C-alpha positions in Angstrom: 0.0 0.0 -0.1 2.8 2.2 0.8 4.5 1.8 -2.8 1.2 2.9 -4.3 0.7 5.8 -2.3 4.3 7.3 -3.1 3.7 6.5 -6.9 0.1 8.3 -6.6 1.7 11.2 -4.8 4.0 11.6 -7.7 1.4 11.4 -10.6 -0.6 14.1 -8.6 2.0 16.7 -9.1 1.5 16.6 -12.9 -1.7 18.9 -12.9 0.4 21.8 -10.9 0.4 23.9 -13.9 -2.6 25.0 -15.9 -3.2 23.2 -18.9 -5.0 26.2 -20.7 -2.1 27.2 -22.6 -2.0 24.1 -24.8 -5.6 23.9 -25.5 -5.6 27.6 -26.6 -2.9 26.8 -29.2 -4.9 23.7 -30.1 -7.5 26.0 -31.1 -5.4 28.4 -33.2 -4.4 25.5 -35.4 -8.0 25.1 -36.9 -8.3 28.9 -37.8 -9.8 29.4 -41.5 -6.8 31.3 -43.2 -8.9 31.7 -46.4 -10.2 34.8 -44.5 -6.9 36.3 -45.0 -7.4 36.3 -49.0 -10.5 38.6 -48.4 -12.1 37.5 -51.6 -15.2 39.9 -51.0 -12.5 42.6 -51.7 -11.3 41.2 -54.8 -14.9 40.5 -56.2 -15.3 44.3 -56.3 -12.8 44.3 -59.3 -15.7 42.4 -61.5 -13.0 40.0 -62.8 -13.2 36.3 -62.4 -9.8 35.2 -63.6 -8.5 37.5 -60.6 -10.2 35.7 -57.9 -9.4 32.4 -59.5 -5.7 33.3 -59.3 -6.0 34.5 -55.8 -7.6 31.1 -55.0 -4.8 29.2 -56.9 -1.9 31.2 -54.9 -3.6 30.1 -51.8 -3.4 26.3 -52.8 0.2 26.6 -54.4 2.0 29.6 -53.4 5.3 28.8 -51.7 5.5 31.9 -49.5 2.4 31.1 -47.8 3.2 27.7 -47.2 6.6 28.8 -45.4 4.6 31.6 -43.4 2.1 28.8 -42.3 5.0 26.5 -41.3 6.5 29.4 -39.4 3.6 29.8 -37.6 3.2 26.1 -36.7 6.8 25.9 -35.5 6.0 29.0 -33.3 3.4 27.2 -31.6 5.5 24.3 -31.3 8.3 26.4 -29.4 5.2 27.4 -27.2 4.6 23.9 -26.4 7.8 23.0 -25.5 8.1 25.9 -23.0 4.8 24.7 -21.5 6.3 21.2 -21.2 9.0 22.7 -19.1 6.4 24.0 -16.4 5.4 20.0 -16.0 7.0 17.6 -13.7 9.7 15.2 -15.9 9.5 11.7 -15.4 11.9 9.1 -16.4 12.8 5.6 -16.4 16.7 5.1 -15.8 17.3 1.5 -14.9 20.9 0.6 -13.7 22.1 -2.8 -13.9 25.4 -3.6 -12.8 27.8 -6.8 -11.9 30.7 -6.2 -9.3 33.2 -9.0 -9.9 35.6 -10.6 -7.6 36.9 -8.1 -5.4 39.7 -7.9 -2.6 39.1 -7.4 0.9 37.5 -3.8 1.9 38.7 -2.5 5.1 36.3 0.0 7.2 38.5 0.6 10.2 38.2 -2.7 12.1 35.4 -4.0 10.1 36.5 -6.1 7.1 34.4 -7.2 4.1 35.9 -10.1 2.5 36.1 -10.4 -0.9 32.7 -10.8 -2.9 30.9 -10.5 -6.3 27.6 -9.5 -6.9 24.8 -8.3 -9.1 22.9 -5.2 -8.5 19.4 -4.4 -10.5 18.0 -1.0 -9.8 14.6 0.0 -11.7 13.9 3.4 -10.7 11.0 6.0 -12.0 12.5 9.5 -11.4 10.8 12.6 -11.0 12.2 16.2 -11.4 9.9 19.4 -11.0 11.0 23.1 -10.5 8.2 24.2 -8.4 7.2 27.7 -10.0 6.2 29.5 -7.1 6.9 32.9 -8.7 5.5 32.2 -11.8 8.8 32.7 -13.7 8.2 29.8 -16.0 4.6 30.7 -16.7 5.7 34.0 -17.8 8.1 32.4 -20.0 5.6 30.5 -21.8 3.3 33.5 -22.0 6.3 35.6 -23.5 6.7 32.8 -26.3 2.6 32.9 -27.0 3.0 36.4 -27.8 6.0 35.7 -30.1 3.6 33.2 -31.8 0.9 35.7 -32.2 3.9 37.9 -33.9 4.6 35.4 -36.3 0.6 34.7 -37.0 0.7 38.4 -37.7 3.6 38.0 -40.1 1.8 35.3 -41.9 -1.5 37.3 -42.4 1.1 39.9 -43.7 2.3 37.8 -46.3 -1.2 37.0 -47.7 -2.0 40.7 -47.7 1.4 41.5 -49.8 0.9 38.4 -52.0 -2.8 38.9 -53.1 -1.8 42.7 -53.7 1.1 41.5 -55.8 -1.0 39.3 -57.8 -3.7 41.6 -58.4 -1.3 44.7 -59.4 0.8 42.0 -61.7 -2.4 41.0 -63.4 -3.5 44.6 -64.0 -0.2 45.4 -65.3 -0.5 42.5 -67.6 -3.6 43.7 -68.9 -2.1 46.9 -69.7 0.8 45.5 -71.5 -1.7 43.4 -73.6 -3.7 46.9 -74.5 -0.2 48.6 -75.4 1.0 46.0 -77.4 -2.2 45.7 -79.4 -2.3 49.7 -79.7 1.3 49.9 -80.7 0.6 47.3 -83.5 -2.2 49.4 -84.9 0.0 52.5 -84.7 2.9 50.8 -86.7 0.3 49.6 -89.5 -1.0 53.2 -89.7 2.7 54.7 -89.8 3.4 52.4 -92.7 0.7 53.7 -94.3 1.7 57.3 -93.5 5.3 56.4 -94.9 4.0 55.3 -97.9 1.9 58.5 -98.8 4.7 60.7 -97.8 7.0 59.2 -99.8 4.7 59.7 -102.7 4.2 63.3 -101.8 8.0 63.8 -101.4 8.5 62.1 -105.0 6.0 64.9 -106.2 8.0 67.4 -104.7 5.2 68.3 -102.1 7.1 67.8 -98.7 10.7 68.1 -98.0 12.7 64.9 -97.2 12.9 66.0 -93.6 9.4 65.1 -93.1 9.5 62.1 -94.8 12.7 61.0 -92.6 10.9 62.0 -89.4 7.8 59.8 -90.1 10.2 56.6 -90.8 12.2 57.9 -87.6 8.9 57.8 -85.7 8.0 54.3 -87.0 11.6 52.9 -85.4 10.4 54.7 -82.3 7.0 52.8 -82.3 8.8 49.6 -82.9 10.9 50.0 -80.1 8.2 50.7 -77.8 6.4 47.7 -79.2 9.4 45.3 -78.1 9.7 47.1 -74.9 6.1 46.3 -74.3 6.3 42.6 -75.4 9.4 42.3 -73.0 7.4 43.7 -70.3 4.5 41.3 -70.7 6.9 38.2 -70.6 8.4 39.5 -67.5 5.1 39.9 -65.9 3.9 36.7 -67.0 6.8 35.0 -65.4 6.3 37.1 -62.4 2.6 36.0 -62.3 3.4 32.1 -62.5 5.9 32.5 -59.8 3.3 34.3 -57.5 0.8 31.7 -58.4 3.3 29.1 -57.4 2.6 26.7 -60.2 5.6 26.3 -62.5 3.6 24.0 -64.6 1.4 26.5 -65.9 1.9 27.8 -69.4 -1.5 29.7 -70.1 -2.5 33.0 -68.0 -6.4 34.2 -68.9 -6.9 37.8 -68.4 -9.8 40.2 -68.9 -10.3 43.6 -71.0 -9.2 46.7 -68.9 -12.5 48.4 -69.6 -14.4 45.5 -68.0 -12.8 45.8 -64.7 -14.5 47.8 -62.0 -12.9 50.2 -60.0 -13.6 50.5 -56.1 -14.8 54.0 -55.1 -12.3 56.1 -53.2 -13.3 57.9 -50.2 -12.6 61.5 -49.6 -10.9 60.6 -46.5 -10.2 57.5 -44.1 -10.6 57.4 -40.4 -7.1 57.2 -38.6 -8.7 54.0 -36.6 -8.0 52.1 -39.9 -4.4 51.6 -38.9 -5.2 49.3 -35.9 -5.8 46.6 -38.7 -2.2 46.8 -40.1 -0.2 43.7 -39.2 3.2 45.8 -38.6 1.0 47.9 -35.9 -0.4 44.7 -34.3 3.2 43.4 -34.2 4.6 46.2 -32.4 1.6 46.0 -30.0 2.4 42.6 -29.2 6.0 42.9 -29.1 5.5 45.7 -26.2 3.5 43.0 -24.3 6.3 40.4 -24.9 9.2 42.5 -23.8 6.9 43.6 -20.7 6.6 39.9 -19.7 10.3 39.6 -20.4 11.1 42.1 -17.6 9.0 40.4 -15.1 10.9 37.2 -15.9 14.2 39.0 -15.6 13.1 40.5 -12.1 12.2 37.0 -10.6 15.4 35.5 -11.7 16.9 36.9 -8.6 14.5 35.0 -6.6 15.6 31.8 -5.2 14.5 28.5 -6.9 12.9 25.4 -5.5 13.6 22.1 -7.3 11.6 19.0 -6.3 12.8 15.5 -7.3 11.7 11.9 -6.1 12.3 8.6 -7.2 10.6 5.3 -6.6 11.5 1.7 -7.7 13.0 -1.6 -6.7 16.6 -2.5 -5.8 17.6 -6.0 -5.6 20.6 -8.2 -5.9 18.9 -10.9 -7.7 16.6 -10.4 -10.7 14.7 -13.3 -9.5 14.0 -10.9 -6.2 13.4 -7.9 -8.1 9.9 -7.4 -6.7 10.3 -8.7 -3.2 9.2 -7.6 0.0 12.2 -5.8 0.8 13.2 -4.3 -2.6 11.2 -1.2 -2.8 13.1 1.9 -2.8 11.7 5.6 -2.8 13.5 8.9 -2.2 11.9 12.5 -2.2 13.6 15.8 -1.4 13.4 19.7 -2.1 16.4 21.2 -3.5 16.5 24.9 -3.0 19.0 26.9 -4.8 19.9 31.1 -4.9 22.6 32.4 -7.0 24.6 34.5 -4.7 27.1 35.9 -7.1 26.8 36.1 -11.0 29.4 39.0 -11.9 26.4 41.2 -12.6 24.8 39.0 -15.5 21.2 39.0 -13.8 21.2 42.8 -13.3 22.5 43.3 -16.8 19.9 41.2 -18.2 17.3 43.1 -16.5 18.6 46.2 -17.7 18.8 45.0 -21.3 15.2 44.0 -20.9 14.1 47.4 -19.7 16.0 49.1 -22.6 14.5 46.9 -25.0 11.1 47.8 -23.6 11.7 51.3 -24.1 13.1 50.8 -27.6 9.8 48.8 -28.2 7.7 51.8 -27.4 9.6 54.2 -29.8 9.3 51.6 -32.4 5.5 51.8 -31.9 5.3 55.0 -32.2 7.5 55.2 -35.4 5.1 52.4 -36.7 1.9 54.7 -36.1 3.5 57.5 -37.9 4.6 55.3 -40.7 1.1 53.7 -41.3 -0.6 57.3 -40.9 1.9 58.4 -43.8 1.4 55.4 -45.9 -2.3 55.4 -45.8 -2.4 59.2 -46.4 0.2 59.0 -49.4 -1.9 55.9 -51.1 -5.1 57.9 -50.9 -3.6 61.1 -52.2 -2.2 58.7 -55.1 -5.5 57.1 -55.4 -7.3 60.3 -55.8 -4.6 61.8 -58.3 -4.6 58.5 -60.6 -8.5 58.8 -60.6 -8.5 62.4 -61.8 -5.8 61.6 -64.2 -8.2 58.7 -65.6 -11.2 61.2 -65.6 -9.1 63.7 -67.7 -7.7 61.3 -70.2 -11.2 59.6 -70.6 -12.6 63.0 -71.3 -9.7 63.7 -73.7 -10.3 60.6 -75.5 -14.0 61.3 -76.0 -13.1 64.7 -77.5 -10.4 62.9 -80.0 -13.3 60.5 -81.0 -15.6 63.4 -81.6 -12.7 65.3 -83.5 -11.8 62.0 -85.4 -15.7 61.6 -86.5 -15.8 64.9 -88.0 -12.4 64.4 -89.9 -13.8 61.5 -91.5 -16.9 63.4 -92.3 -14.7 66.0 -94.2 -12.5 63.4 -95.7 -15.9 61.8 -97.2 -16.3 65.2 -98.9 -12.9 65.8 -99.9 -12.1 68.3 -97.5 -9.2 66.5 -95.8 -6.6 64.3 -97.4 -6.3 60.5 -96.7 -2.8 61.4 -95.0 -4.5 63.7 -92.5 -6.9 61.2 -91.5 -4.5 58.8 -90.8 -2.5 61.0 -88.5 -6.0 61.8 -86.7 -6.2 58.2 -86.4 -2.9 57.9 -84.6 -4.0 60.8 -82.4 -7.0 59.0 -81.4 -5.2 55.7 -80.6 -2.7 57.5 -78.6 -5.5 59.0 -76.5 -7.1 55.7 -75.8 -3.7 54.5 -74.8 -3.3 57.2 -72.5 -7.2 56.4 -71.1 -6.3 52.7 -70.9 -3.0 53.3 -68.9 -4.5 55.5 -66.5 -7.5 53.4 -66.0 -5.0 50.6 -65.1 -2.9 53.1 -62.8 -6.2 54.0 -61.1 -6.8 50.4 -60.2 -3.5 49.6 -58.9 -3.6 52.8 -56.8 -6.8 51.0 -55.2 -4.7 48.1 -54.5 -2.0 50.3 -52.9 -4.5 51.6 -50.6 -6.2 48.4 -49.7 -2.7 47.3 -48.6 -1.8 50.4 -46.8 -4.7 50.1 -44.4 -4.1 46.4 -43.7 -5.9 44.5 -46.0 -9.4 45.8 -45.1 -12.3 47.5 -47.0 -11.1 51.0 -46.4 -14.6 52.3 -47.5 -15.7 51.2 -43.8 -13.6 53.9 -42.4 -14.5 56.8 -44.5 -13.7 59.8 -42.5 -11.0 62.6 -42.6 -7.9 61.1 -41.6 
């Protein structure tokens, strides 16, 4: 009965420390990370290709997988720290054999030569009694670090989805520029032929003819540049999607993509959703806990230890009546002199806490600046797009009038071709400004922390 009572006492030590931390982290593993994609926001652009690409990236992108693994690793570190709060049990058997030995003298007591075997089968327990809560605070600090890593993962989602959308829109822009450039080259070839006829008939100087040929080379150079840009964008998008076997990238037409509205102002509260700000907040909390740990490191420690098992000189009698052995004790310890290491560690933690506060203030200022800059850029690109759209409409009206003049012989075919070129150039400007406007909304979305900024429509 005594044997089982001691074993039962050791087992009772196991629940000394709360198990809530482990349960809490198990719940975190079941979090649905598709929320980070924020597909409701990307659906505002009314492009199914874009939303499909974001879904593909969620399944295949390596950066997202690495970020997820980092988060899991951080949770495992917390579990390791939590395990250190619990008693440690181990089975360390000791089987030995003493061979023929000479006489052993203990004063007048003489032990003659002998040989024997020894079988010791103990279960050992060690436990640092967390009287001051120091080990608990260490685990709590690591939990804050795990939350910081989780915010890094969310930042990766925001950055990746924004990069995919920007790359996709730039790819659509490159398609439009290449198509328009090809039309300009065709028109310019016709203009060169007509200008050559004028020159042969003495109706224009040679410089006019050479200028038209020079302009053609510029158009061809631009087309080559746009085609190279498109190829680079395609390669980048394939990398972002994480699928090296993908050979085709579908995309829509720029005019069919919807643009989210731009608010007149955004509340400063919107920065509370930014991962970098949340990370600095959690870091301040973590360092505050580390300061408490450093303070409590000056206090004495109490290690409990115990051992129960069987000790016999014959294996056949290992579980006999007189072979049971038990040991229990408390080992208090306190560092009397460490050369100032603990005091230095405490000062270091306090300085790190002050530095974390400064980092927090800087992050607030940087966040407000980025939101303000992104909002200003979005407004500017929207105005530029509206101006270029109005200019394109006027150019269309002018071209329609020129076509009528050409039909009655009041304008030459050469002038009509040049008017057509001007119309295409204005169309390029409109398309380019529209894509810039779309990308500016992505930049604004990213600056506010990956949320719908229209929900914070106030003056910044």
